[in-house]
C-alpha positions in Angstrom: 0.0 0.0 0.0 2.8 2.4 0.9 4.6 1.5 -2.3 1.4 2.5 -4.3 1.3 5.8 -2.4 4.9 6.7 -3.1 6.8 4.8 -5.8 10.1 6.2 -4.4 9.7 4.2 -1.2 11.7 1.0 -1.1 10.2 -1.8 1.0 12.8 -3.1 3.5 13.7 -6.7 2.8 13.9 -9.6 5.2 17.7 -9.3 5.2 17.4 -5.6 6.3 15.4 -6.6 9.4 17.7 -9.5 10.2 21.1 -7.8 9.6 20.4 -4.1 10.3 17.2 -3.3 12.2 17.3 -6.0 14.9 21.0 -5.6 15.7 20.5 -1.8 16.0 17.6 -2.2 18.3 19.5 -4.8 20.4 22.6 -2.5 20.7 20.4 0.4 21.8 18.4 -1.6 24.3 21.6 -3.2 25.6 23.1 0.2 26.3 19.9 1.2 28.2 20.1 -2.0 30.3 23.8 -1.4 31.0 23.1 2.1 32.3 20.4 0.7 34.6 22.7 -2.0 35.9 25.4 0.6 36.5 23.2 2.4 39.0 22.4 -0.8 41.0 24.6 -1.4 44.1 23.3 -5.0 44.4 21.4 -7.5 42.3 20.0 -11.0 42.5 19.7 -13.4 39.6 17.9 -16.6 38.3 19.0 -19.1 35.7 17.7 -22.2 34.0 18.4 -24.4 31.0 16.0 -25.4 28.2 15.9 -26.9 24.7 14.3 -25.3 21.7 12.0 -27.1 19.2 15.1 -28.1 17.3 16.6 -29.6 20.5 19.2 -26.9 20.7 20.2 -26.3 24.3 20.1 -22.8 25.8 20.8 -21.2 29.2 18.8 -18.2 30.4 20.1 -15.6 32.9 18.0 -12.8 34.4 18.9 -10.2 37.0 16.7 -8.4 39.5 17.5 -5.1 41.3 16.1 -2.1 43.0 16.7 1.4 41.8 17.4 4.3 44.1 13.7 5.1 43.9 12.9 1.6 45.1 11.5 0.5 41.7 11.9 -3.3 41.2 13.3 -4.1 37.8 13.8 -7.5 36.1 16.0 -7.8 33.0 16.8 -10.7 30.8 20.5 -10.5 30.1 21.4 -13.6 28.0 19.8 -16.6 26.2 23.1 -18.4 25.7 23.6 -21.2 23.3 24.9 -24.0 25.5 26.0 -27.1 23.4 28.5 -28.3 26.0 27.7 -31.1 28.4 25.5 -29.8 31.2 27.9 -30.5 34.0 28.3 -28.4 37.0 31.7 -27.2 35.9 30.5 -26.1 32.5 27.5 -24.3 33.9 29.6 -22.5 36.5 32.0 -21.3 33.8 29.1 -20.2 31.6 27.5 -18.2 34.4 30.8 -16.4 35.1 31.1 -15.6 31.4 27.6 -14.0 31.4 28.6 -11.7 34.3 31.9 -10.8 32.6 30.1 -9.9 29.4 27.9 -7.4 31.3 30.7 -6.2 33.6 28.8 -7.4 36.7 30.8 -8.0 39.9 30.3 -11.2 41.7 30.5 -9.5 45.1 27.5 -7.4 44.1 25.3 -10.5 43.6 23.3 -11.1 46.7 21.8 -14.4 45.7 20.9 -16.6 42.8 17.6 -18.4 42.8 17.6 -21.8 41.0 15.7 -25.1 40.8 16.9 -28.2 42.5 18.9 -29.6 39.6 22.1 -31.3 40.8 24.2 -29.7 38.1 23.0 -26.2 38.7 23.4 -26.6 42.5 26.9 -27.8 42.0 27.7 -24.8 39.6 26.6 -22.3 42.3 28.8 -24.1 44.9 31.8 -24.0 42.5 31.3 -20.3 42.0 30.9 -19.8 45.8 27.6 -18.0 45.2 24.8 -17.8 47.7 21.9 -19.8 46.4 18.2 -19.8 47.3 16.1 -22.8 46.3 13.0 -22.0 44.2 9.9 -22.1 46.4 7.8 -23.4 43.5 10.1 -26.4 42.8 10.5 -27.1 46.5 6.7 -27.2 47.0 6.3 -29.4 43.9 8.8 -31.9 45.3 7.2 -31.8 48.7 3.8 -32.7 47.2 5.3 -35.4 44.9 7.1 -36.9 48.0 3.8 -36.9 49.9 1.8 -38.6 47.1 4.2 -41.2 45.8 4.4 -44.8 46.9 0.7 -44.9 47.7 -1.3 -47.3 45.6 -4.6 -45.7 46.4 -3.5 -42.3 45.1 -1.8 -43.8 42.0 -5.0 -45.6 41.1 -7.3 -42.6 41.6 -5.1 -40.1 39.8 -4.4 -42.6 37.0 -8.2 -43.0 36.6 -8.5 -39.2 36.4 -6.0 -39.1 33.5 -7.8 -41.8 31.6 -11.1 -39.9 32.1 -9.5 -36.7 30.7 -8.0 -38.6 27.7 -11.3 -40.4 27.0 -13.3 -37.1 26.8 -10.6 -35.2 25.0 -10.4 -37.6 22.0 -14.1 -37.9 21.2 -16.4 -35.0 20.3 -19.4 -37.2 20.8 -18.4 -37.8 24.4 -17.9 -34.0 24.8 -21.4 -33.3 23.6 -22.8 -36.0 25.8 -20.9 -34.5 28.8 -22.3 -31.0 28.1 -25.8 -32.4 28.0 -25.3 -34.2 31.3 -23.9 -31.0 32.9 -27.1 -29.2 31.9 -29.3 -31.9 33.3 -27.5 -31.8 36.7 -27.2 -28.0 36.7 -23.4 -28.2 36.8 -21.0 -25.6 35.4 -20.2 -26.4 31.8 -16.5 -26.7 32.4 -14.0 -28.8 30.4 -11.8 -31.4 32.1 -8.3 -30.3 33.0 -5.2 -32.1 31.7 -2.4 -32.8 34.1 1.1 -31.5 33.4 3.8 -33.6 35.1 6.0 -30.7 35.9 3.3 -28.6 37.6 1.7 -30.0 40.7 -1.1 -27.4 40.5 -2.4 -29.0 37.3 -2.9 -32.3 39.1 -4.9 -30.6 41.9 -7.0 -28.8 39.3 -7.6 -32.0 37.4 -8.8 -33.8 40.6 -11.0 -30.8 41.6 -12.6 -30.7 38.2 -13.3 -34.5 38.2 -14.9 -34.2 41.7 -17.0 -31.2 40.4 -18.3 -33.1 37.4 -18.4 -36.7 38.7 -22.2 -37.0 38.5 -22.2 -35.9 34.8 -19.2 -38.1 34.1 -20.8 -41.2 35.7 -24.0 -40.7 33.6 -22.1 -40.5 30.3 -19.7 -43.3 31.1 -22.4 -45.7 32.3 -24.2 -45.6 29.0 -21.4 -47.4 27.2 -20.1 -50.8 28.4 -16.7 -50.1 26.9 -16.2 -47.0 29.2 -18.0 -48.3 32.3 -14.7 -49.2 33.9 -13.8 -45.5 34.0 -16.6 -44.6 36.4 -14.9 -43.6 39.7 -15.8 -45.8 42.7 -16.7 -44.4 46.1 -13.2 -45.4 47.3 -11.6 -43.4 44.4 -13.8 -40.4 45.3 -12.8 -40.6 48.9 -9.1 -40.6 48.0 -9.6 -37.7 45.5 -11.5 -35.8 48.2 -8.7 -36.2 50.7 -6.0 -35.2 48.2 -7.9 -32.2 47.0 -8.6 -31.1 50.6 -4.9 -31.2 51.4 -3.6 -29.5 48.2 -6.3 -26.9 47.4 -5.1 -24.3 49.9 -1.5 -24.5 48.6 -2.4 -23.5 45.1 -2.5 -19.7 45.8 0.9 -19.7 47.6 2.7 -20.9 44.5 1.1 -18.3 42.3 1.7 -15.4 44.8 5.4 -16.2 45.3 6.1 -16.6 41.6 5.6 -13.0 40.7 8.5 -10.8 39.6 6.9 -7.3 39.7 6.7 -7.2 43.5 8.7 -8.2 46.6 8.4 -12.0 47.2 11.4 -13.2 49.1 10.3 -11.7 52.5 7.1 -13.7 52.2 8.8 -17.1 52.4 9.1 -17.3 56.2 5.6 -15.9 56.8 4.2 -18.5 54.3 6.1 -21.4 56.0 4.8 -20.2 59.3 1.2 -20.0 57.9 1.5 -23.5 56.5 2.5 -24.8 59.9 -0.1 -23.0 61.9 -3.1 -22.8 59.6 -3.0 -24.2 56.0 -1.4 -27.6 56.8 -2.6 -27.8 60.4 -4.8 -30.7 61.2 -8.5 -29.9 61.3 -11.4 -31.7 62.9 -13.1 -32.6 59.6 -9.9 -33.8 58.0 -9.7 -37.5 57.3 -6.7 -39.5 58.5 -5.5 -39.7 54.9 -5.7 -35.9 54.5 -3.8 -35.5 57.8 -1.1 -37.8 56.6 -0.6 -35.9 53.4 -0.4 -32.6 55.2 2.1 -33.9 57.7 4.4 -35.2 54.9 4.3 -31.9 53.0 5.0 -29.9 56.1 7.9 -32.1 57.3 9.5 -31.9 53.9 9.3 -28.2 53.6 10.5 -27.6 57.1 13.5 -29.9 56.5 14.6 -28.4 53.2 14.4 -24.8 54.5 16.2 -25.6 57.7 19.7 -24.8 56.4 21.4 -22.1 58.4 22.6 -20.1 55.4 19.1 -20.2 53.9 17.5 -19.3 57.2 19.8 -16.3 57.7 19.2 -15.0 54.2 15.4 -15.2 54.7 15.7 -13.6 58.1 17.6 -10.7 56.7 15.0 -10.2 53.9 12.1 -10.5 56.4 13.8 -8.0 58.8 14.1 -5.2 56.2 10.5 -5.6 55.2 8.4 -3.1 57.2 5.5 -5.5 57.1 7.2 -8.2 59.1 10.5 -7.0 60.6 11.4 -9.5 63.4 7.9 -11.0 63.7 8.7 -14.3 62.0 12.3 -14.7 63.1 13.0 -17.2 65.9 13.4 -15.4 69.2 16.8 -16.9 69.8 18.0 -15.6 66.4 16.7 -12.0 66.6 19.9 -10.7 68.4 22.2 -12.3 65.9 20.2 -10.8 63.0 20.3 -7.4 64.6 24.1 -7.7 65.0 24.5 -8.7 61.4 22.3 -5.8 60.3 24.4 -3.3 62.3 27.7 -4.7 61.0 26.4 -4.4 57.3 25.1 -0.9 58.0 28.5 0.1 59.4 30.4 -1.5 56.5 28.2 0.3 54.0 28.7 3.7 55.8 32.5 3.2 55.9 32.5 2.3 52.2 30.8 5.6 51.5 33.1 7.6 53.7 36.4 6.4 52.3 36.2 8.0 48.9 35.2 11.3 50.5 37.9 11.1 53.1 40.6 10.2 50.6 39.8 13.2 48.4 39.6 15.7 51.3 42.8 17.6 52.1 43.5 19.3 55.4 43.7 23.1 55.1 45.5 25.1 57.8 43.5 28.1 59.0 45.0 31.4 57.8 47.5 32.9 60.3 45.9 36.3 60.9 46.6 38.4 64.0 43.4 39.1 65.7 42.8 41.2 68.8 42.3 39.1 71.9 38.6 39.0 72.7 37.4 39.5 76.3 36.1 36.3 78.0 32.5 36.0 78.7 31.1 34.7 82.0 29.9 31.5 80.3 33.4 30.7 79.1 34.5 29.9 82.7 32.0 27.1 82.9 33.0 25.6 79.4 34.9 22.4 79.5 37.0 20.8 76.8 35.0 18.3 74.7 35.8 14.7 75.2 37.2 13.3 71.9 35.0 10.6 70.3 36.5 8.4 67.6 34.7 8.2 64.2 34.0 4.5 64.7 32.2 5.2 68.0 30.2 8.0 66.4 29.3 5.7 63.5 28.3 2.9 65.8 26.0 5.2 67.8 24.4 6.6 64.7 23.8 3.1 63.3 22.4 1.9 66.6 20.0 4.9 66.8 18.8 4.3 63.2 18.2 0.6 63.9 16.3 1.3 67.1 14.2 4.0 65.4 13.3 1.5 62.7 12.3 -1.2 65.2 10.2 1.3 67.2 8.3 2.4 64.1 5.0 0.5 63.6 4.7 -2.3 61.1 2.6 -1.7 58.0 -0.3 -3.7 56.7 0.6 -7.1 55.2 -1.0 -6.1 51.9 0.8 -2.7 51.7 3.8 -2.3 49.3 7.1 -2.3 51.2 8.8 -0.5 48.4 6.4 2.4 48.6 7.1 2.6 52.4 10.9 2.7 51.8 10.4 5.2 49.0 8.7 7.5 51.5 10.8 6.7 54.7 14.2 5.9 53.2 15.5 9.3 53.9 15.0 8.7 57.7 17.0 5.4 57.5 19.9 6.1 55.1 21.9 3.0 55.8 19.1 0.6 56.5 17.4 1.6 53.2 20.5 0.3 51.4 20.1 -3.1 53.0 16.5 -3.1 51.9 17.6 -2.5 48.3 20.1 -5.3 48.7 17.8 -8.0 50.1 14.3 -7.2 48.8 15.3 -7.6 45.1 15.7 -11.4 45.5 13.0 -13.5 43.8 11.5 -16.3 45.8 11.2 -18.6 42.8 13.1 -19.1 39.5 9.9 -18.5 37.5 11.4 -15.4 35.7 13.8 -17.7 34.0 11.1 -20.3 33.3 8.9 -17.6 31.8 11.6 -17.1 29.2 10.8 -20.6 28.0 7.4 -19.3 26.7 9.0 -16.2 25.2 11.7 -18.4 23.5 9.0 -20.8 22.3 7.2 -17.8 20.6 10.5 -16.9 18.9 11.7 -20.3 17.8 8.4 -21.5 16.3 7.9 -24.4 13.9 8.3 -21.9 11.0 11.4 -20.3 12.4 13.5 -23.4 13.4 16.5 -22.2 11.4 17.2 -19.1 13.5 20.8 -18.9 14.6 21.5 -18.8 18.3 22.7 -15.2 18.1 19.4 -14.1 16.6 17.5 -16.1 19.2 19.4 -14.2 21.9 18.7 -10.8 20.4 15.0 -11.5 19.8 14.4 -12.9 23.4 16.3 -10.0 24.8 14.2 -7.5 23.0 11.0 -9.3 23.7 11.6 -9.1 27.5 13.4 -5.8 27.9 11.8 -3.4 25.4 9.5 -0.9 27.2 
């Protein structure tokens, strides 16, 4: 159309977009991201590995940081082609190369959040990086551990999968199910297919089968070939017990997988809530439900019981004005306050050194002044007691910390970043620790979301894209405003 309007206009070719437009956009966007990273004192990261439709292996790397205005930013840095063997040593080297390509210092990285893959865990250990286990993966494994090795659950969930497969492959059965739903005044919902890597899909599948079991039974009973798929009362009891135990956990995974708000400080409160409310035994719970809840709770408590993980979560919880020391063990509060004070002092000394090194002592001008007559108050004036700078700094830090602890906690649904944006001027050193710890994501979902973005880039019609182009396109898809 534009060519018809103006014959002088030359339509850009595919090669122009591939070799000129996209590289120019990538370079411009990379400079912008570099400037943003330059203003970040600390950052957290996530990483994961995946394979494209052509089975080409890639490694994603994202960073998360808080600006001086307490704005949480997430940036995808690299989608690296990774054809080497996925050993811990190779992954560790690849992660260090990503940091070097972006001029990121390892000592500025507060934490890296990953899944529980043995090779990724080993890579973080080889790099001596602080690692936080993904909450979503850990909860998934806890539920898998609670449900496996039980024949009743295996039979009931296997029956659910067969039901879903039976109705998804026959349009006649779908129409019959819709008619039965109308007769029983049930919601006209479709059955849910389970995804093996997402425990929530299993719970949704079970919940939907329980919701529609009357309609399902009517349709299946009409055909002798499908009569064996009708759930028995024993199967329904097992499914009810499993659903009752898992249903309250669904929302926690969704809430802690976000990347546009603070999530790491929620981990300890969520674990506490699981223990005292969500997974606590109730009067109407069956013995089977109680057993499932107990197994999940014991697994989660055990896996988050490492001292390094607990200390990291305690620090994040402490600098969140919604919680402070509320969910820290009483015998650990003093240790956390001591660590907070030491980090505040270290940050303050780091800021003073450049200023002190550039300052030069200037002698006062030697001018002859007429001796002034003493006032009456001068006879009562005593010489000031010299106080070392370290003592002054320690007192200032202690006063700032006490002032923060005495300030009231805010509502649990309030935004902690908005609070720090408003009150950060009153807590100059503590606000820097808030920027350090509150940027950590509680799950590795930001890297996993790149799988979907990458799948939209490397489609069936674009399987010949080179790895360098894949990296550029994924980078632009995630970072362009």
